[in-house]
N, C-alpha and C positions, 0 to 999 in steps of 0.2 A: 490540529487537523484543519484543513483549509478547503479542500475540494473533493468531489466525489462523483461517481458515475452511476449511481442507482443501486438497486437491490436485486438479488435473485439468482444465485447459482448454488447447486448442491454437489457435494464431493462424490466422486466415483473413482476407484483405484484400478490401475492396471500395472502390470509388471514393468519396472523401470529398466532402462537400457544402460549401457556402459560408459563410455568416454569420460576419462577423468583428467586428461592432459591439460595443463595450463590453468587448472582451477586453483583458487586460493586455498591455503590450509584451512581445514575445518569446514569447507564448503558443504552446506546441507542439501545434497541432491534430492532428498525426499520432499523438498519444497518446490520441485519442478512440476508444474501441473499444466495441462491443456484445458482451458475453460471454454465451454460453449455457452455463449451469453443468450439473453432472452430474445435477441433479434436474429439468432442463428449464426452469428459470426463467432469465430474461435480466436483465442489468444493463448500464447504461451506465457505462463506466470512462473518466474524463477527468481532465486536470490540474486541480488546485484553483485557485480564483480568489477575489479579495477578496469578491465578492458571496456567497460561501458562508458568510460569518461568522455570520449569524443561524441558519442550519440547523446549523452546527457547535456553536454555543452550546447550542441545544436538545438536540442529541445528547449532549453532555457532561453536561448537567444532568439528563437523563432516563435516562442509562445505569445499568444495574444494577450493584450493588456489585462483582460478580466481574469484569465488564468493566473497570471503573475500576481495580480492584486490579491486573489484568494490564497494563493500558495505562500507568498512571502509577506502578505499584509502591507503591501506597498509597491514600489517600483521595481524594475529589473535589477537584480543583484549584479555586481561585477563578477563576471565569470573568470576566475583565475585558476591556474594549475593547482594551487593549494586548496581552493574550494572544491574542485572536482575530485581531488584525491581524498578529501575528507568525506565527500558524499558517496564515493564508490568503494572505498576501502573500509570495511567493517569487520568486526570479529565474530559476527553471527551469534553473539550471546548477549552482551550488554547493548550492542548496536546491531540492528538488523534491518535490511531493506529488501523489498521485492519490486521487480519490474514486470510489466506486462508488454509483450512483444507481439505485434501483428505478424503472423507467420509468412504471409505472402510477400510482404515488402521488408521483412525483418526490421521493422520500425517500432521503436518504443512508443507506447500510447498511454502509459500510466506508471506511477511509482508510488509506493507506500513504504513508510519507515517508522521505526521507533528509536528514540535516543534516551539515554539515562536522564531521569528527572532528579530533583533535589533529594527526595526521600528514597531510602532503600526499598526495592520492590516495586517502584513506580517507573514509568517511562512515558515520555512525550511522544505522541503519535501524529503523523501527518500523511495525507494522501492527496495526490493531484492526478487528474485524468484529463486528457485532451478533449476539446468540445465534442468531436464526432463520436466519442466513445462513452459519453455520459448517459445515465438513465437506462442502462441495459444490464445492470447487475455487476459491473466490473469492480467498482469501489467496494461494494459489500464483500465480494469474494476476496479481494486483497486484504481487507480488514479482518475477515474471518481467519485467513491463513496467518496473518501477522499476530493476531491474538493467540492463536494456537501455539505459534513459536514462542511468544512471550511467556505464556503460561508454563510451557515445558521448561523454560529457562529461569523459573522462579519469580517472574514478574506477576504481580497480582492486581495492578491498577494501571490503567491508561489515563493520561492527562493530555490536555491540548488547548490550543488557542485558535480561535477562528473569528471571522467577521460575523457579527450578530445578525446581519441581514442575509446571511447565507442559509436560506431556508432548507435546502436539501441536507446540509450537515446537521442542522437543528433537528430535522425529522429523524435522521439516522441515530443521533444520540438519544432522542426520546424513545426509540424502539430498541434500545439496548436491553440485553437479557437482565441486567441489574439496573436499579435506579441510578441516574447520574446526578452528581452535584454540579450546579452551574451558577456562575456569577457573571453578570454583564455590566460593563462600565464604558461609557463613551464609545459605544459601537463595537467594542471588542468583548467577546465572550470567552471565558475560561471554564473548563469542565474537568471533572474526574469521574471515571466509571470503573468499578471493580470488574475483574476478569475471573469468574469462577473456573475452577479446573475443568477442562473439557468443554468450555463454553464455545458456542458458535460464533462468538465475538459480537460486534455491534450490528444490530439490525436483523430482523427475521425476513423470511422470503415471501412477503405478501404483495410483491409487485410482479410475480411470475417466477418461473424456475428455469434453470439451465443445468448444465452438467460440467463437472470438473473431474479430470482423471490424471493420475500421476504419470510423469514421463521422465525418461532418462535424459542424459546430457547431449543426445545427438540432435536435438532440435535447434532452431535458429537462435541467434543471439549469443 
């Protein structure tokens, strides 16, 4: 885990819509949500898909140095077709990723994902949010949805690595529903946190509330 956008969105469901053309096999449409954040803005949160590759490449290449440092614990990665294919092609079971899209401009503003960890039933988690969308509840909602998906797919523990001086991430982990194990060495922190079945994921809503409602495939992105 490397970056986040704050806390505070509560789920609210509405009837999903149709469109299934060009979606990858097994695409979980039930994870399409429109979230209204604490500052009143809305974003579409949905599972990633291969067609997101060009937008993801642009996001990585144009990201500010601090976002890259937090996300990759270093400098800009080399953006290759192989990297983009790996990041955007997932099986929605052992590998799962969510993107948040600004509806008006159809521009990605955040991404959260989990990848298989070394032990069965565990997954490494990471989230990155562009600067203008932090501290409004977006990262928490992404992590909540990601933890729900993980729990439903037999994953019981999230693990991750982040910069120890990243205070928002530290606070989010400290607020997890279950106590987290954390080890810090040379400025890098590693953590593991259990995911109880039906958990709200990492972090409660004590910085304000927003709304999240399910949406079908007809939205942007």
